[in-house]
GUPA-860123 format. One record per residue (C-alpha): x negated, y negated, z negated. Coordinates in Angstrom, 1 decimal. Example, Ala and Ser with C-alpha at 12.3 -4.5 7.8 and 13.67 -1.06 7.14 Angstrom:
% residues 2
<<-12.3; 4.5; -7.8>>
<<-13.7; 1.1; -7.1>>
% end
This chain:
% residues 337
<<-24.3; 4.7; -5.6>>
<<-26.4; 4.8; -8.6>>
<<-25.8; 3.1; -11.8>>
<<-28.5; 0.5; -11.2>>
<<-27.1; -0.1; -7.7>>
<<-23.5; -0.5; -9.1>>
<<-24.7; -3.2; -11.8>>
<<-26.8; -4.9; -8.9>>
<<-23.6; -5.0; -6.7>>
<<-21.3; -6.2; -9.5>>
<<-24.0; -9.0; -10.4>>
<<-24.1; -10.0; -6.6>>
<<-20.2; -10.1; -6.2>>
<<-20.0; -12.5; -9.2>>
<<-22.8; -14.6; -7.8>>
<<-20.8; -14.9; -4.3>>
<<-17.6; -15.7; -6.3>>
<<-19.1; -18.4; -8.5>>
<<-20.7; -20.1; -5.1>>
<<-17.3; -19.8; -3.4>>
<<-15.5; -21.5; -6.5>>
<<-17.9; -24.2; -6.6>>
<<-17.9; -24.8; -2.5>>
<<-13.9; -24.9; -2.7>>
<<-14.0; -27.3; -5.9>>
<<-16.3; -29.8; -4.3>>
<<-14.6; -29.7; -0.9>>
<<-11.3; -30.4; -2.6>>
<<-12.3; -33.3; -4.4>>
<<-11.0; -36.6; -2.7>>
<<-8.7; -34.7; -0.3>>
<<-5.1; -35.1; -0.2>>
<<-3.0; -31.8; -0.3>>
<<-1.4; -32.2; 3.0>>
<<-5.3; -32.2; 4.5>>
<<-5.9; -29.1; 2.9>>
<<-2.7; -27.5; 4.0>>
<<-3.2; -28.2; 7.7>>
<<-2.7; -25.0; 9.7>>
<<-6.2; -24.0; 11.0>>
<<-5.5; -20.9; 12.9>>
<<-2.6; -17.9; 12.8>>
<<-4.2; -14.3; 12.7>>
<<-2.7; -11.0; 12.7>>
<<-3.6; -11.0; 8.8>>
<<-2.1; -14.5; 7.8>>
<<-1.8; -17.9; 8.3>>
<<-5.1; -19.7; 7.9>>
<<-5.3; -23.0; 6.5>>
<<-7.6; -26.0; 6.5>>
<<-8.8; -24.7; 2.7>>
<<-9.4; -21.4; 3.9>>
<<-11.8; -22.5; 6.4>>
<<-13.8; -24.2; 3.6>>
<<-14.2; -21.1; 1.9>>
<<-15.1; -18.8; 5.1>>
<<-18.2; -21.0; 5.8>>
<<-19.3; -21.0; 2.1>>
<<-19.0; -17.1; 2.3>>
<<-21.2; -16.4; 5.4>>
<<-23.9; -19.0; 4.3>>
<<-24.0; -17.2; 0.9>>
<<-24.3; -13.8; 2.4>>
<<-27.0; -14.8; 4.6>>
<<-29.1; -16.5; 2.1>>
<<-28.7; -14.1; -0.8>>
<<-27.5; -10.3; 0.3>>
<<-30.5; -8.0; -0.3>>
<<-32.0; -6.4; 2.7>>
<<-32.2; -3.0; 1.1>>
<<-28.3; -3.0; 0.5>>
<<-27.1; -3.4; 4.3>>
<<-23.4; -4.3; 4.1>>
<<-20.3; -4.7; 6.7>>
<<-18.3; -7.5; 5.6>>
<<-14.5; -7.4; 6.1>>
<<-12.4; -10.7; 5.5>>
<<-10.0; -12.9; 7.3>>
<<-11.7; -14.9; 10.0>>
<<-14.1; -12.3; 11.3>>
<<-11.7; -9.6; 12.4>>
<<-12.8; -9.8; 16.1>>
<<-16.4; -9.1; 15.4>>
<<-18.5; -6.8; 13.3>>
<<-20.2; -9.0; 10.6>>
<<-23.2; -7.4; 8.8>>
<<-25.9; -8.5; 6.4>>
<<-28.8; -8.8; 7.0>>
<<-27.6; -10.6; 10.0>>
<<-27.7; -8.5; 13.1>>
<<-27.9; -5.0; 11.3>>
<<-26.3; -2.2; 13.2>>
<<-22.7; -1.3; 11.5>>
<<-23.6; 2.5; 11.6>>
<<-26.6; 1.7; 9.4>>
<<-24.6; -0.2; 6.8>>
<<-24.5; 1.4; 3.6>>
<<-21.7; -0.4; 1.9>>
<<-18.3; -2.1; 3.1>>
<<-17.5; -5.2; 1.2>>
<<-14.0; -6.4; 1.6>>
<<-13.2; -9.9; 0.6>>
<<-10.4; -12.4; 0.2>>
<<-12.2; -16.0; -0.6>>
<<-8.8; -17.5; -1.6>>
<<-6.1; -15.2; -3.0>>
<<-3.0; -17.4; -3.4>>
<<-3.9; -20.5; -0.9>>
<<-0.5; -21.9; -0.8>>
<<-0.6; -22.7; -4.6>>
<<-4.1; -24.0; -4.9>>
<<-4.0; -26.2; -1.8>>
<<-1.0; -28.1; -3.4>>
<<-2.9; -28.2; -6.8>>
<<0.0; -26.3; -8.4>>
<<-1.6; -22.9; -9.7>>
<<-5.0; -21.0; -9.5>>
<<-6.0; -18.9; -6.9>>
<<-8.5; -16.1; -7.0>>
<<-11.3; -15.0; -5.2>>
<<-11.2; -11.0; -4.7>>
<<-14.2; -8.7; -3.7>>
<<-14.8; -5.2; -3.9>>
<<-17.6; -2.8; -2.4>>
<<-17.1; 0.7; -1.2>>
<<-19.8; 3.1; 0.4>>
<<-19.4; 2.9; 4.3>>
<<-18.5; 6.5; 5.7>>
<<-17.4; 7.9; 8.8>>
<<-13.7; 7.1; 9.6>>
<<-12.6; 4.2; 7.4>>
<<-13.1; 3.6; 3.6>>
<<-10.2; 2.9; 1.6>>
<<-9.3; 1.3; -1.6>>
<<-9.6; 4.6; -3.3>>
<<-13.3; 4.4; -2.2>>
<<-14.1; 1.3; -4.0>>
<<-16.9; 1.4; -6.9>>
<<-17.2; -2.1; -7.7>>
<<-15.0; -5.0; -7.8>>
<<-15.1; -8.6; -9.2>>
<<-12.3; -11.3; -9.1>>
<<-12.8; -15.0; -10.1>>
<<-10.2; -17.8; -10.6>>
<<-10.1; -21.0; -8.5>>
<<-8.7; -23.6; -11.0>>
<<-6.5; -26.4; -10.3>>
<<-8.2; -30.0; -10.3>>
<<-7.1; -30.7; -13.9>>
<<-8.2; -27.2; -15.4>>
<<-11.6; -26.7; -16.9>>
<<-11.7; -22.8; -17.4>>
<<-12.3; -20.4; -14.7>>
<<-11.8; -16.7; -15.8>>
<<-14.0; -14.1; -14.2>>
<<-13.4; -10.1; -14.4>>
<<-16.0; -7.5; -13.0>>
<<-16.4; -3.9; -13.2>>
<<-17.5; -0.7; -12.1>>
<<-15.0; 2.4; -11.4>>
<<-15.5; 5.2; -14.0>>
<<-16.6; 3.1; -16.7>>
<<-13.5; 2.2; -18.6>>
<<-12.6; -0.9; -20.4>>
<<-15.9; -1.1; -22.1>>
<<-17.6; -1.4; -18.9>>
<<-15.3; -4.5; -17.8>>
<<-17.5; -7.9; -17.8>>
<<-15.0; -10.5; -18.6>>
<<-15.8; -14.2; -19.2>>
<<-14.1; -17.6; -19.4>>
<<-16.3; -20.0; -17.4>>
<<-16.3; -23.9; -18.2>>
<<-16.4; -25.4; -14.9>>
<<-17.9; -28.7; -16.3>>
<<-21.0; -27.5; -17.6>>
<<-21.2; -23.5; -16.6>>
<<-20.9; -22.2; -20.2>>
<<-19.1; -19.2; -20.9>>
<<-17.7; -17.1; -23.6>>
<<-16.1; -13.4; -23.7>>
<<-12.9; -13.0; -22.4>>
<<-10.4; -10.4; -24.1>>
<<-8.8; -8.0; -21.6>>
<<-6.0; -6.6; -23.3>>
<<-3.0; -5.2; -21.2>>
<<0.4; -4.9; -23.1>>
<<1.1; -1.9; -25.0>>
<<4.9; -2.5; -25.1>>
<<7.0; 0.7; -24.4>>
<<9.9; -0.9; -22.6>>
<<10.3; -4.3; -20.7>>
<<12.7; -6.3; -23.0>>
<<11.6; -9.9; -23.9>>
<<8.7; -9.3; -21.5>>
<<7.6; -10.5; -17.9>>
<<8.1; -8.0; -14.9>>
<<9.1; -8.6; -11.4>>
<<9.1; -7.3; -7.9>>
<<7.4; -10.0; -5.6>>
<<9.7; -11.9; -3.1>>
<<7.9; -15.0; -2.2>>
<<9.5; -15.8; 1.1>>
<<13.0; -15.7; 2.5>>
<<12.7; -12.5; 4.4>>
<<13.8; -9.8; 2.6>>
<<14.6; -11.6; -0.6>>
<<18.1; -10.7; -1.0>>
<<17.4; -6.9; -0.6>>
<<14.6; -7.0; -2.7>>
<<16.4; -8.8; -5.5>>
<<19.4; -6.2; -5.3>>
<<16.8; -3.3; -6.1>>
<<15.4; -5.1; -8.9>>
<<18.7; -6.1; -10.4>>
<<19.6; -2.4; -10.2>>
<<16.4; -1.4; -11.9>>
<<16.8; -3.4; -14.9>>
<<20.3; -2.3; -15.4>>
<<19.6; 1.4; -15.1>>
<<16.6; 1.0; -17.4>>
<<17.8; -1.1; -20.1>>
<<21.6; -1.6; -19.3>>
<<23.3; -5.2; -19.8>>
<<21.7; -7.3; -22.5>>
<<22.7; -10.4; -24.3>>
<<25.2; -12.4; -22.1>>
<<25.6; -9.3; -19.7>>
<<22.1; -9.4; -18.4>>
<<18.8; -7.4; -19.6>>
<<16.3; -9.9; -21.1>>
<<13.5; -9.4; -18.8>>
<<11.7; -12.4; -17.4>>
<<10.0; -13.0; -14.0>>
<<6.9; -15.1; -12.8>>
<<6.6; -15.1; -9.0>>
<<3.1; -15.7; -9.1>>
<<2.0; -16.2; -5.3>>
<<-1.3; -14.5; -5.5>>
<<-1.8; -10.5; -5.6>>
<<-5.1; -11.2; -7.3>>
<<-3.3; -13.6; -9.9>>
<<-0.7; -10.6; -10.6>>
<<-3.4; -8.0; -11.1>>
<<-4.8; -10.9; -13.8>>
<<-1.4; -11.2; -15.3>>
<<-1.2; -7.5; -16.2>>
<<-4.9; -7.1; -17.2>>
<<-4.6; -10.1; -19.7>>
<<-1.5; -9.0; -21.3>>
<<1.0; -11.6; -20.1>>
<<3.1; -9.2; -17.4>>
<<4.2; -5.7; -18.0>>
<<5.0; -4.7; -14.5>>
<<4.5; -6.4; -10.9>>
<<5.6; -4.5; -7.9>>
<<5.3; -5.6; -4.1>>
<<7.7; -3.8; -2.0>>
<<7.8; -6.4; 0.9>>
<<6.5; -3.9; 3.5>>
<<9.3; -1.5; 2.7>>
<<12.3; -4.3; 2.6>>
<<10.9; -5.7; 6.2>>
<<10.8; -2.1; 7.6>>
<<14.4; -1.5; 6.6>>
<<15.5; -5.0; 8.0>>
<<13.7; -4.7; 11.3>>
<<11.5; -7.5; 10.5>>
<<8.0; -8.2; 11.8>>
<<5.9; -10.3; 9.5>>
<<2.5; -10.7; 8.4>>
<<3.7; -12.2; 5.1>>
<<3.1; -9.2; 2.8>>
<<0.4; -7.7; 1.0>>
<<-2.7; -6.4; 2.6>>
<<-5.9; -4.5; 1.4>>
<<-7.9; -7.5; 0.6>>
<<-4.9; -9.0; -1.4>>
<<-5.5; -6.0; -3.9>>
<<-9.1; -4.8; -3.6>>
<<-9.6; -5.7; -6.9>>
<<-7.0; -3.4; -8.2>>
<<-9.4; -1.0; -9.7>>
<<-10.3; -3.5; -12.5>>
<<-6.7; -3.0; -13.9>>
<<-7.2; 0.7; -13.8>>
<<-10.3; 0.5; -15.6>>
<<-8.6; -1.7; -18.3>>
<<-6.1; 0.8; -18.9>>
<<-3.3; -0.2; -16.6>>
<<-1.8; 1.5; -13.7>>
<<-2.0; 0.7; -10.0>>
<<-0.6; 3.0; -7.4>>
<<1.9; 3.0; -4.2>>
<<5.8; 3.0; -5.1>>
<<6.1; 6.6; -4.9>>
<<3.3; 7.2; -7.9>>
<<0.5; 8.3; -5.3>>
<<-2.9; 6.7; -5.5>>
<<-3.3; 3.7; -3.5>>
<<-5.5; 4.3; -0.7>>
<<-5.0; 2.0; 2.1>>
<<-8.0; 1.2; 4.5>>
<<-10.3; -1.7; 3.6>>
<<-9.1; -4.0; 6.5>>
<<-7.0; -7.4; 6.7>>
<<-4.2; -6.2; 8.5>>
<<-2.4; -2.9; 6.9>>
<<0.7; -3.4; 5.1>>
<<0.6; -2.5; 1.3>>
<<3.4; -1.6; -1.0>>
<<2.2; -1.2; -4.5>>
<<3.0; -1.2; -8.2>>
<<1.2; -2.3; -11.1>>
<<2.0; -1.5; -14.9>>
<<0.4; -2.7; -17.8>>
<<0.2; 1.0; -19.3>>
<<1.3; 4.5; -18.4>>
<<4.4; 4.6; -20.7>>
<<6.0; 1.8; -18.5>>
<<5.1; 3.5; -15.3>>
<<6.5; 6.5; -16.6>>
<<9.8; 4.7; -17.4>>
<<10.0; 3.3; -13.7>>
<<8.8; 5.7; -11.4>>
<<11.7; 8.0; -11.1>>
<<14.3; 5.5; -11.0>>
<<12.2; 3.3; -8.4>>
<<12.1; 6.3; -6.3>>
<<15.7; 6.7; -6.1>>
<<16.3; 3.2; -5.5>>
<<13.8; 3.1; -2.7>>
<<15.6; 6.1; -1.0>>
<<18.9; 4.4; -1.4>>
<<18.1; 1.0; -0.5>>
<<14.6; 0.6; 1.6>>
<<14.6; 3.7; 3.9>>
% end
């Protein structure tokens, strides 16, 4: 992929996400939360709510109207797993040059009740024989889907290998479309005291086991703090994209998602875990200077699909990653294997 194609692809992904944000915002106006929260379908990837179907229609319409014919692409997202979807429409899958993996609403449950922003996530990778993985992603973008009382929507996009200066980050005023630069500053803290860090445990399944692992992690890293507990705060942001954003923007120092490991240990079969489309924009954190990896420290390379379970760890900087890796590796062997 040449630099010109990368830049063009980045702008296309941002345009797609602008369109999704507008469609979701317009469709949400005047609708009750209960209507948006109606279950529309249950797939192997996740539960699909009424609000998800709104974004799905917007995605397909945008691709058909706007995706250039000289960049044939295969689309991977929830709702189209049962068929090959390519653009230009009808293009043979084996002629597609790229794979676009997309999550139109990451954080559906928070947004449909108007509690917290969700995110549009998209990434583009060269299509290759076999299945492309997260390690193949070259271009990524993420755009905030704000709550109804929110005027700002943050958008971050970039190209792998260009570093922090290659990120394009802006805060958009959804009232008039104006925007201003958005600083991307992952935390430079050298430990976790008085900062936000957590393991994801959104749902009842596996929560007790994951909490036990996290408590051991903090005690081994920092020992007991004032009052007998380490001073580490947590924020269970029910959106993997939102978690990546919090690390990039400097709010959080570590986020981990070990739900697939916990479910495997407990013999639980559940789709309520992270999937590749949930972390398809993780390369943006890496470009910003943060770390995203498997729990054992290896590169994140899950296939670009909607069903593979993904365990991952994200850190604001390499120093923090180096503190956690050896302890976490041992705790995983003790509790999650």
